[in-house]
C-alpha positions in Angstrom: -32.4 46.2 -46.0 -28.9 47.0 -44.7 -28.4 43.3 -43.8 -29.4 42.3 -47.2 -26.9 44.7 -48.8 -24.2 43.5 -46.4 -24.9 39.9 -47.4 -24.8 40.8 -51.1 -21.6 42.7 -50.6 -20.0 39.9 -48.6 -21.0 37.4 -51.3 -19.5 39.6 -54.0 -16.3 40.1 -52.1 -16.0 36.3 -51.6 -16.7 35.8 -55.3 -13.9 38.3 -56.3 -11.5 36.6 -53.9 -12.3 33.2 -55.4 -11.8 34.6 -58.9 -8.5 36.2 -58.0 -7.4 32.9 -56.4 -8.4 31.0 -59.5 -6.6 33.4 -61.8 -3.5 33.2 -59.7 -3.5 29.4 -59.7 -4.1 29.3 -63.5 -1.6 31.9 -64.7 0.0 31.2 -68.1 3.3 30.1 -66.5 1.7 27.7 -64.1 0.1 25.9 -67.0 3.5 25.5 -68.6 5.0 24.2 -65.4 2.2 21.7 -64.8 2.5 20.4 -68.4 6.3 19.9 -67.9 6.1 18.2 -64.6 3.4 15.8 -65.9 5.9 14.7 -68.5 8.5 13.6 -66.0 8.8 10.3 -64.1 8.6 10.4 -60.4 12.4 10.1 -59.9 13.0 12.8 -62.5 11.0 15.3 -60.4 13.3 15.1 -57.4 15.0 18.4 -56.7 12.6 20.3 -59.0 10.2 22.9 -57.6 7.5 25.1 -59.1 6.9 28.8 -58.8 8.5 31.9 -60.4 12.1 31.5 -61.2 14.3 34.5 -61.6 18.0 35.4 -62.0 19.1 38.6 -60.5 22.0 40.1 -62.5 23.2 43.1 -60.4 26.1 43.8 -62.8 23.8 44.0 -65.8 21.0 45.7 -63.9 18.6 43.1 -65.1 16.2 40.5 -63.6 15.3 37.6 -65.8 12.4 35.3 -65.2 12.6 33.4 -68.5 13.3 30.0 -66.9 9.9 30.2 -65.2 8.5 28.9 -68.5 11.7 27.6 -70.2 12.1 25.1 -67.4 14.4 22.7 -69.2 16.7 25.3 -70.9 19.7 24.0 -68.9 18.4 20.4 -68.4 18.8 18.6 -71.8 18.2 15.3 -70.1 14.6 16.4 -69.3 13.9 18.5 -72.3 10.9 18.0 -74.6 10.6 18.6 -78.3 8.4 21.6 -78.2 8.8 25.1 -76.8 9.0 26.2 -74.1 10.4 22.9 -72.9 13.4 22.5 -75.2 17.0 22.8 -74.0 19.3 25.5 -75.2 21.0 24.5 -78.4 24.7 23.9 -78.5 27.0 24.4 -75.6 26.6 28.1 -75.3 25.5 27.9 -71.6 28.9 26.5 -70.8 30.5 29.8 -71.9 27.6 31.9 -70.8 26.4 30.6 -67.4 22.8 31.7 -66.8 23.6 32.9 -63.3 26.0 35.4 -64.8 24.5 36.3 -68.1 20.8 35.5 -67.8 18.8 35.5 -71.0 17.8 38.9 -72.1 21.3 40.3 -72.5 21.6 38.0 -75.6 18.0 37.3 -76.6 16.4 40.6 -75.6 12.7 40.6 -74.5 11.3 41.7 -71.2 13.0 39.8 -68.4 10.5 40.6 -65.6 7.4 39.5 -67.4 5.8 36.1 -66.9 3.4 36.0 -69.8 4.7 34.9 -73.2 3.9 37.9 -75.3 5.1 40.4 -72.7 8.2 38.3 -71.9 9.1 38.2 -75.6 8.7 41.9 -75.7 6.0 41.7 -78.4 3.7 44.2 -76.7 3.1 47.9 -77.2 5.8 50.3 -76.0 8.5 47.7 -75.4 11.4 48.5 -77.6 13.5 45.4 -77.4 11.5 42.4 -78.7 12.9 38.9 -78.7 15.6 38.4 -81.2 14.5 35.3 -83.1 16.5 32.9 -85.2 19.7 34.4 -86.6 19.0 37.9 -85.3 20.3 36.8 -81.9 23.8 36.9 -83.4 23.6 40.7 -83.1 24.1 40.4 -79.4 27.5 38.8 -79.7 29.0 42.1 -80.9 28.3 43.6 -77.5 31.0 41.5 -75.8 33.2 39.9 -78.5 35.6 42.5 -79.8 37.0 40.0 -82.3 34.0 38.3 -84.0 36.4 36.5 -86.3 37.4 34.4 -83.3 33.8 33.1 -83.1 32.9 33.3 -86.8 31.6 29.7 -86.9 28.9 30.7 -84.3 28.0 34.1 -85.9 28.1 33.6 -89.7 25.4 36.2 -90.3 27.2 38.8 -88.2 30.5 38.2 -90.0 28.7 38.4 -93.3 27.0 41.6 -92.4 30.3 43.3 -91.4 31.8 42.1 -94.6 29.0 43.5 -96.7 29.2 46.8 -94.9 32.8 47.2 -95.8 32.5 45.8 -99.3 29.7 48.3 -100.3 31.6 51.2 -98.8 29.0 52.2 -96.3 31.7 54.1 -94.3 31.7 56.7 -97.1 28.4 58.0 -95.8 28.0 56.5 -92.3 30.0 56.6 -89.1 30.3 53.6 -86.7 32.0 54.3 -83.4 34.0 57.2 -84.8 35.0 55.7 -88.1 33.4 56.8 -91.4 31.8 59.9 -92.7 28.9 62.2 -91.7 27.0 62.5 -95.0 24.2 60.4 -93.5 23.2 59.3 -90.0 25.6 57.9 -87.4 24.9 54.2 -87.0 26.8 53.7 -83.7 23.6 53.1 -81.7 21.1 52.3 -84.5 20.5 48.9 -82.8 18.6 50.6 -79.9 16.8 53.3 -81.9 13.2 53.5 -80.7 11.0 52.0 -83.4 8.4 54.7 -82.7 10.7 57.2 -84.5 10.5 55.3 -87.7 7.9 55.7 -90.5 6.2 52.3 -91.1 3.8 53.6 -93.8 5.3 51.4 -96.5 6.6 48.5 -94.3 4.9 45.3 -95.2 5.9 43.3 -92.1 5.4 43.8 -88.3 6.3 47.2 -86.9 9.6 46.4 -85.3 13.1 47.9 -85.7 14.6 44.7 -87.2 11.7 44.5 -89.8 12.2 48.2 -90.8 15.9 47.8 -91.2 15.6 44.6 -93.2 13.0 46.0 -95.6 15.0 49.3 -95.9 18.0 47.3 -97.1 16.0 45.4 -99.6 14.1 48.4 -101.1 15.3 51.6 -99.6 13.3 53.9 -101.8 10.0 52.1 -101.1 10.5 52.5 -97.3 11.7 56.1 -97.4 10.4 57.6 -100.7 10.5 61.2 -99.5 8.8 63.5 -97.0 5.1 64.0 -96.4 3.6 67.3 -97.6 3.2 68.5 -94.1 6.9 67.9 -93.4 8.1 70.0 -96.3 9.7 73.4 -95.6 7.9 76.4 -96.8 8.2 76.9 -100.5 9.8 73.5 -101.2 8.1 71.9 -104.2 10.3 68.8 -104.6 11.8 66.6 -102.1 14.1 63.7 -103.0 13.8 60.2 -101.7 16.5 58.6 -99.7 19.9 58.4 -101.4 20.6 55.0 -99.9 21.5 52.9 -102.9 19.5 49.8 -103.8 22.3 47.1 -103.8 19.9 44.3 -105.0 20.6 42.4 -101.8 19.3 38.8 -101.3 17.1 38.0 -98.3 20.1 36.5 -96.5 22.4 39.5 -97.3 19.7 41.9 -96.0 19.3 39.8 -92.9 23.1 39.7 -92.3 23.3 43.5 -92.6 20.3 43.8 -90.2 22.1 41.6 -87.7 25.2 43.9 -87.8 23.0 47.0 -87.4 21.1 45.6 -84.4 24.5 44.8 -82.7 25.4 48.5 -82.9 24.3 49.9 -79.5 25.5 52.3 -76.9 25.1 49.7 -74.2 28.1 49.5 -71.9 28.7 46.2 -70.3 31.0 45.6 -67.3 34.6 44.9 -68.1 34.5 41.2 -67.0 31.8 40.6 -69.7 33.8 42.0 -72.5 36.4 40.1 -74.6 38.5 42.9 -76.1 39.7 42.9 -79.7 43.3 41.6 -80.2 46.1 44.0 -80.7 46.2 45.5 -84.2 48.2 43.5 -86.7 51.3 45.2 -88.2 50.5 47.4 -91.1 50.4 45.4 -94.3 53.2 45.7 -96.9 51.9 46.6 -100.3 53.5 45.6 -103.6 53.1 49.1 -105.0 51.8 52.5 -104.1 48.8 51.8 -106.4 47.9 48.7 -104.4 48.2 50.7 -101.2 45.9 53.3 -102.7 43.3 50.7 -103.7 43.3 49.6 -100.0 42.7 53.2 -98.9 39.9 53.6 -101.4 38.2 50.5 -100.0 38.9 51.2 -96.4 37.2 54.6 -96.4 34.2 53.5 -98.4 34.8 55.5 -101.5 33.2 52.6 -103.4 29.9 53.5 -101.7 29.5 56.6 -103.9 31.9 56.1 -106.8 31.4 52.4 -107.4 33.8 49.5 -107.5 37.1 50.5 -109.0 35.7 54.0 -109.5 33.8 52.9 -112.6 30.3 53.9 -111.7 28.6 56.4 -109.4 25.5 56.2 -107.3 22.3 58.0 -107.9 22.3 61.7 -106.8 19.3 63.5 -108.1 19.9 66.9 -109.8 23.6 66.5 -109.6 25.6 67.9 -112.5 26.3 65.7 -115.6 24.4 62.5 -115.1 22.6 63.0 -111.8 25.0 60.6 -110.2 28.2 60.7 -108.3 30.9 60.8 -111.0 33.0 57.9 -112.1 36.7 58.4 -111.4 38.3 56.9 -114.5 39.1 60.3 -115.9 40.3 62.2 -112.9 43.9 62.2 -114.2 42.7 64.1 -117.2 41.0 66.9 -115.3 43.2 67.3 -112.2 46.9 67.5 -111.3 48.0 65.7 -108.2 47.8 68.7 -105.9 44.4 69.9 -107.0 43.0 66.4 -106.6 44.4 66.2 -103.1 42.8 69.5 -102.3 39.4 68.2 -103.5 39.8 65.1 -101.3 40.9 67.1 -98.3 38.1 69.7 -98.4 35.3 68.0 -100.4 32.7 69.7 -102.5 29.6 70.9 -100.9 27.1 71.5 -102.2 27.4 69.6 -105.5 26.6 71.8 -108.5 23.0 71.4 -109.6 22.0 70.2 -113.1 18.9 72.3 -112.9 19.2 75.5 -110.9 15.4 75.5 -110.3 15.4 72.2 -108.5 16.7 71.5 -105.0 20.4 70.9 -104.1 21.5 67.3 -104.6 21.3 65.3 -101.3 24.7 63.7 -101.6 28.0 65.6 -101.6 31.7 65.0 -101.4 32.6 65.3 -97.7 36.0 66.6 -96.5 38.4 63.9 -95.7 41.3 65.9 -94.2 40.5 64.8 -90.7 40.2 61.1 -91.7 42.6 60.3 -94.5 46.1 60.9 -93.4 48.7 62.5 -95.7 50.6 59.2 -95.7 47.5 57.6 -97.2 46.5 60.4 -99.5 49.5 60.1 -101.8 49.0 56.4 -102.6 45.2 57.1 -103.0 46.0 59.6 -105.7 48.4 57.2 -107.3 45.5 54.7 -107.4 43.0 57.2 -108.8 45.5 58.3 -111.5 46.1 54.6 -112.5 42.4 54.0 -113.2 42.5 55.5 -116.7 45.5 53.4 -117.8 44.2 50.2 -116.4 40.6 50.3 -117.5 39.9 47.8 -120.3 39.7 49.2 -123.9 36.3 50.6 -124.5 35.1 50.1 -120.9 35.6 53.8 -119.9 33.5 55.0 -122.8 30.8 52.4 -122.1 30.7 53.4 -118.4 30.5 57.1 -119.3 27.7 56.5 -121.8 25.8 54.4 -119.3 25.6 57.3 -116.9 
């Protein structure tokens, strides 16, 4: 009986060994390599070898094995039409040699993995999935301090930065120390763990890029408020996000998403970073009013008070129209010094329209630590000029529309 059990155990062990050997020979990456080598003529195979390929990047603390499957990424003369056998587009590898940069520093994903889903980071608990398509432009912001110098290569990133400034996002958000603290600091939003986000109303895959993209398109669908169990004791009404719906197109939302994904706390070695050029000389303005307009746009005032100060953003239960006020009439309610004081010290909380409802979520933050006194005077000049320069009837129309 013991001999029989020994023979059965030996046979099982041999079977498991054969199975392990078969699995090792037929791993996903070996199939890709066999397919690629069969496509080559005999003379084209010279100098090529199989097996796991890896690039060890000590400076970046990474190990990338992407070329194990992407065998022709730097061999355009041998490349095929389908993935993973295509060559890298353009001449990017000339400026970013793989032996120095690898792949994941730009494309994200999981460099040590050798199976497609895992290598692309599209598995549970991996927080940096592959940046597909135009999203890869987000990585350029890590090294290139002056994206204008490479704008032809990163059109979405350039567009996203422009949209961020045009919509006055700095009026509520801070990026690397510039902006306000009304809402969250976006300096490292590009590496926020997706597990911290609420995907209840997200239609697409549960990834950080998808959440950001859908939030830009329909902010109040993605963050409509708090769940009942999250409400503080005695709170009967909770407002949704005060992030405005700008009516962005799909491309605009993607461009802003690219910019957000590029905002990380990752610190790369100095020889990888191309610093921004020296600041240009301060512009010369034709008038104090023009200077003030530039200050108004620079600090994101448009984000709450609208372009040209003509229309506010939704602010539930705020006094008057439940919106941030238009600024056309400030010269009729404030003198210069009182308006300066309001800008310096802000107004928090905003007076409530209904005392029985919660405090409005948006407020006027203090600007004394951000807007210098040299900028404050022309800003007030600009705000006082709005009443005189508004078109006849427009002020009344804007006011009535609130």
